[in-house]
N, C-alpha and C positions, 0 to 999 in steps of 0.2 A: 694307523693310528692319530695322525691329524688329520685326515679324513672324518674320521670318527665324533672328532672335537667338536670340526666345523658342521657337519648334520646336527650332533644334540643343539648347539649354538643355533643356528636357522634356524629347528624347530619349536625349540624355547622362543625366538623371535616371533615367530611366526603366533605362537599361542598367545603371548604378549598383546604384541597386536590385537587381534581375535576379541582377546575379554575390555581393552580400554575402546573398540568401536562400537560392543556391544553395551558395556556399560553408558558410553557416550550416546547412544540410540535410547537405552533406559531415561534417561536424564533428560533428551528433548522430549520425548512421550509425555512425560510427567509435566512437563507446561516451563521446563526452567534451561537457560540458555548453554547446548554440550559442545563441547567442541568450538567458544570461539563464534561459532555461528549465529548468525542474524534472523530473527523471524522477519516473515514476510509481512508487512501491516494489511490489515484487512478491508477491503475495498469498502467503504460502507458508502448503499445507496441515495444517491443528492434527488429529491423533488425540485425538477426544470421548471423554470417560472415563464412564460410567453412574452414576449415583444408583443405590447399590444398596436405600435406601427406598423411590423414587417412582420411578425407572425413567430421571425425566430427563436428556437430555446434556446434559456439562457438559463448560467448557475446563480441563483440566489443570491449574494454576500459577494459576489465573483463581479457582479459585472454593475454597470450605471444604474439609478435607480429615481424614484422621485415621489410623493406622496401626493395622491387626490383622489379626494373627498373620504381619509382617512386612511385611505388605500397604499400600501406602498405598491409600485409596480417598477420592472426590471427593466433594463435596453439593455438591447447587443452595440448601442453607438451613442456617441453621442447627438450624432446628426438625427436617429430615432430620439432619442431625450427631445434636440432641441423641435424636432415635427410636432411629438406630440404637445406641448408646452403652447405652440404656434394655435394649431387645434383648438384648442380649450378656452 
């Protein structure tokens, strides 16, 4: 008798867990945050800029800059920016 009750409880627990996981998957697929999981941010492509002194490609906005002739130039280092200013 105890074995029968134990098996019934196990089957019910298994069914409840399966339904909960299924519903969480539906919620995640619908765009909501399911079961406390965070969505991974999407990487957005960034157009790189070429350092006019050494030719290294840098991320605009996260590197050193200088304005020349109304145009913003991006540099990989302070040395390249100084060299560019010296040549002008």
